[in-house]
C-alpha positions as CSV (number, residue, x, y, z in Angstrom):
1,M,-31.2,-11.6,64.6
2,I,-34.5,-12.2,62.6
3,R,-36.1,-8.8,64.3
4,T,-32.0,-7.0,62.8
5,L,-33.0,-8.8,59.2
6,A,-36.3,-7.6,59.1
7,I,-35.3,-3.9,59.8
8,Y,-32.5,-3.9,57.1
9,A,-35.4,-5.7,55.0
10,G,-37.6,-3.0,55.3
11,A,-34.5,-0.1,55.5
12,A,-33.5,-1.6,51.9
13,L,-36.6,-1.1,50.9
14,A,-37.1,2.4,52.0
15,E,-34.1,3.7,51.0
16,I,-34.4,2.4,47.4
17,A,-37.3,3.2,47.0
18,G,-37.2,7.0,48.2
19,S,-33.9,7.1,46.0
20,F,-35.7,5.2,43.1
21,A,-38.0,8.6,43.7
22,F,-35.3,11.1,43.1
23,W,-34.2,8.9,40.0
24,A,-37.5,8.8,38.6
25,W,-38.2,12.6,38.8
26,L,-34.7,14.1,37.3
27,R,-33.9,10.7,35.5
28,L,-37.5,9.8,33.5
29,E,-38.7,13.2,34.0
30,K,-41.4,12.5,36.7
31,S,-43.2,15.2,38.4
32,P,-41.5,16.9,41.6
33,I,-44.7,15.3,43.2
34,W,-42.5,12.2,43.2
35,L,-40.2,13.8,45.8
36,I,-42.5,14.0,48.6
37,P,-42.6,9.7,48.9
38,G,-39.4,10.0,48.1
39,L,-38.8,12.7,51.3
40,I,-40.7,9.7,53.8
41,S,-39.5,7.2,52.3
42,L,-35.9,8.3,53.2
43,A,-36.3,9.6,56.6
44,V,-38.2,5.4,57.3
45,F,-35.6,4.3,56.0
46,A,-33.3,6.3,58.7
47,Y,-35.3,5.9,61.6
48,L,-35.4,1.9,61.1
49,L,-31.6,1.9,61.2
50,T,-31.6,3.1,64.5
51,L,-33.2,0.4,65.3
52,V,-30.7,-1.7,64.7
53,D,-29.1,-3.1,67.9
54,S,-25.9,-2.6,67.9
55,A,-23.3,-0.8,70.0
56,A,-22.1,1.0,66.8
57,A,-23.8,3.2,64.6
58,G,-20.9,2.4,61.6
59,R,-20.6,-0.9,62.1
60,A,-24.9,-0.9,61.6
61,Y,-24.2,0.3,58.1
62,A,-21.8,-1.3,57.3
63,A,-24.0,-5.2,57.8
64,Y,-26.7,-3.5,56.3
65,G,-24.3,-1.9,53.0
66,G,-24.4,-5.6,51.9
67,L,-27.9,-6.7,51.9
68,Y,-28.6,-3.4,50.2
69,I,-26.3,-4.3,47.5
70,A,-28.7,-7.9,46.9
71,A,-32.2,-5.7,47.9
72,S,-31.1,-3.4,45.1
73,L,-30.7,-6.3,42.9
74,V,-34.0,-7.8,43.3
75,W,-35.4,-4.1,42.8
76,L,-34.1,-4.0,39.4
77,W,-35.6,-7.6,38.8
78,A,-38.7,-6.9,40.1
79,V,-39.5,-3.3,39.6
80,E,-37.3,-2.4,36.6
81,R,-37.6,-5.3,35.1
82,A,-34.3,-5.4,34.3
83,S,-31.9,-9.1,34.8
84,P,-29.8,-9.0,37.0
85,D,-27.0,-11.0,34.8
86,R,-24.4,-13.2,37.1
87,W,-21.2,-10.9,38.1
88,D,-24.2,-8.7,39.3
89,L,-25.1,-12.3,41.1
90,I,-21.5,-12.9,42.5
91,G,-20.8,-9.2,43.4
92,A,-24.2,-9.4,45.7
93,A,-22.7,-12.8,47.1
94,I,-19.7,-11.4,48.4
95,C,-21.3,-8.7,49.9
96,L,-23.7,-10.8,51.5
97,G,-20.8,-12.5,53.1
98,G,-19.2,-9.7,54.2
99,A,-22.5,-9.0,56.0
100,A,-22.5,-12.1,57.4
101,I,-18.9,-11.5,58.9
102,I,-19.7,-8.1,60.1
103,L,-23.1,-9.0,62.1
104,F,-22.3,-12.6,63.2
105,G,-18.4,-12.1,64.0
106,P,-17.8,-12.9,67.6
107,R,-17.1,-9.6,70.0
108,P,-15.2,-9.6,72.8
109,L,-17.2,-8.2,75.9
110,A,-17.4,-4.8,77.0
111,T,-15.8,-4.3,80.2
């Protein structure tokens, strides 16, 4: 479980950083050089998700989605210096609850 959460945390950081690089280039008018670390970061993100121990990629991605939402709000606060409001936090809590159900819900044994 700890390994999976660490992978998801690393994947979230890589995806958000890579996406932010594209945002910076297009929306903040930064140099196209920002695309290089952005592409590398997005490749790292995709690689990390392949390390999750799951029989189905879709389930791994679905559970990751809840953690990604919470990590995005941490990025909002830590990097963009904007405070999440109560609706952001309530929404993230609901998503984390859904991710926990997907991750830890009982699964029938494969036959």
